[in-house]
C-alpha positions as CSV (number, residue, x, y, z in Angstrom):
1,M,0.1,0.0,0.1
2,N,1.3,3.4,-0.8
3,Y,1.5,6.4,1.2
4,K,-1.2,8.3,-0.5
5,L,-3.8,5.5,0.0
6,A,-2.9,4.9,3.6
7,K,-3.5,8.7,4.2
8,K,-6.7,8.7,2.4
9,L,-7.9,5.7,4.8
10,K,-6.7,7.7,7.8
11,D,-8.5,10.9,6.7
12,A,-11.7,8.8,6.0
13,G,-11.7,7.4,9.5
14,F,-10.1,4.0,9.1
15,P,-9.0,2.6,12.5
16,Q,-5.4,3.5,13.3
17,D,-3.8,0.5,15.1
18,K,-0.1,1.6,15.6
19,T,1.0,-1.7,17.0
20,K,1.0,-3.3,13.5
21,W,2.8,-2.4,10.4
22,I,2.5,1.3,9.6
23,L,3.7,3.8,7.1
24,Y,5.2,7.1,8.3
25,T,7.2,10.0,7.1
26,I,10.5,11.7,8.0
27,S,11.3,15.0,6.6
28,V,14.8,15.4,5.6
29,V,16.0,19.1,5.3
30,S,19.5,19.8,3.8
31,A,20.9,23.1,2.4
32,K,20.0,22.1,-1.1
33,A,16.5,20.6,-0.8
34,S,13.8,19.3,1.3
35,N,12.3,15.7,0.8
36,E,10.1,13.4,2.4
37,D,10.9,9.8,2.6
38,Y,8.4,7.1,3.3
39,Y,9.2,4.1,5.4
40,A,7.4,0.9,6.7
41,L,8.2,-0.1,10.2
42,R,6.5,-1.9,13.0
43,G,4.8,0.3,15.5
44,D,6.8,-1.2,18.4
45,D,10.0,0.2,16.7
46,L,8.9,3.9,16.6
47,G,10.6,4.7,19.7
48,L,13.9,4.6,17.8
49,M,13.4,7.7,15.8
50,E,11.3,10.9,15.6
51,V,8.6,10.8,13.0
52,D,6.3,13.4,11.5
53,E,3.1,11.4,10.7
54,I,2.0,7.7,11.5
55,L,-0.4,5.9,9.2
56,A,-1.9,2.4,9.8
57,C,-1.2,0.0,6.9
58,P,-3.9,-2.6,7.3
59,T,-3.6,-6.3,6.0
60,L,-5.9,-7.5,3.3
61,S,-8.1,-9.3,5.9
62,E,-8.3,-6.3,8.1
63,L,-9.6,-4.2,5.1
64,I,-12.1,-7.1,4.3
65,E,-13.2,-7.3,7.9
66,T,-14.0,-3.6,8.2
67,C,-16.2,-3.7,5.1
68,G,-19.0,-5.2,7.4
69,D,-20.5,-8.7,7.9
70,E,-24.0,-7.7,6.8
71,L,-22.9,-6.9,3.2
72,Y,-22.1,-9.4,0.5
73,F,-18.3,-9.1,-0.5
74,R,-16.6,-10.8,-3.5
75,L,-13.0,-10.5,-4.6
76,D,-11.8,-11.8,-7.9
77,S,-9.3,-11.5,-10.8
78,Y,-10.5,-9.5,-13.9
79,M,-8.4,-9.3,-17.0
80,G,-5.2,-8.9,-15.1
81,D,-6.6,-6.5,-12.3
82,W,-8.5,-7.3,-9.0
83,R,-12.2,-6.4,-8.7
84,A,-14.0,-6.2,-5.5
85,R,-17.7,-6.0,-5.3
86,I,-20.0,-5.4,-2.2
87,S,-23.7,-5.3,-2.1
88,G,-26.5,-5.5,0.4
89,N,-28.5,-3.3,2.7
90,K,-26.8,-1.0,5.2
91,N,-28.6,1.4,7.5
92,G,-31.6,0.9,5.4
93,K,-29.9,1.8,2.2
94,D,-29.2,-0.6,-0.9
95,I,-25.5,-0.7,-1.6
96,H,-23.9,-1.9,-4.8
97,I,-20.2,-0.8,-5.2
98,E,-17.5,-2.2,-7.5
99,C,-13.8,-1.2,-7.7
100,L,-11.1,-2.3,-9.9
101,E,-7.2,-2.0,-9.1
102,K,-3.9,-3.7,-9.6
103,T,-3.7,-5.4,-6.3
104,K,-6.1,-6.9,-3.8
105,K,-5.2,-4.6,-1.1
106,E,-5.6,-1.5,-3.1
107,V,-9.0,-2.6,-4.5
108,V,-10.5,-3.5,-1.1
109,A,-9.0,-0.2,0.4
110,K,-10.7,1.8,-2.2
111,L,-14.0,-0.2,-1.7
112,W,-13.7,0.8,1.9
113,L,-13.2,4.3,1.0
114,R,-16.3,4.3,-1.4
115,L,-18.3,2.6,1.3
116,N,-17.5,5.1,4.0
117,K,-17.8,8.3,2.2
């Protein structure tokens, strides 16, 4: 999962369990330029360095689980990509959402984002 998608999940209210794998940024400032580097590290190791931002990086199963038990969920391959579909009734509303992405994790993350707008 890339930084932008992890940030979108956090901003949309995805649970931020910092004891699991996370993405974070460290700002590097020099006389010539300012960069941001992205790292993946276990939450337990954060005490080793100062970080600017912490973002949860959920597993595929955690993403699927947060889509909700009351909805029908399906993940399959489609012409080299992954397709995730969810349908059912949530809070009195009929829901039918489909997403297509390159990886399973990305497609389920985007499905969660659309489901939780």
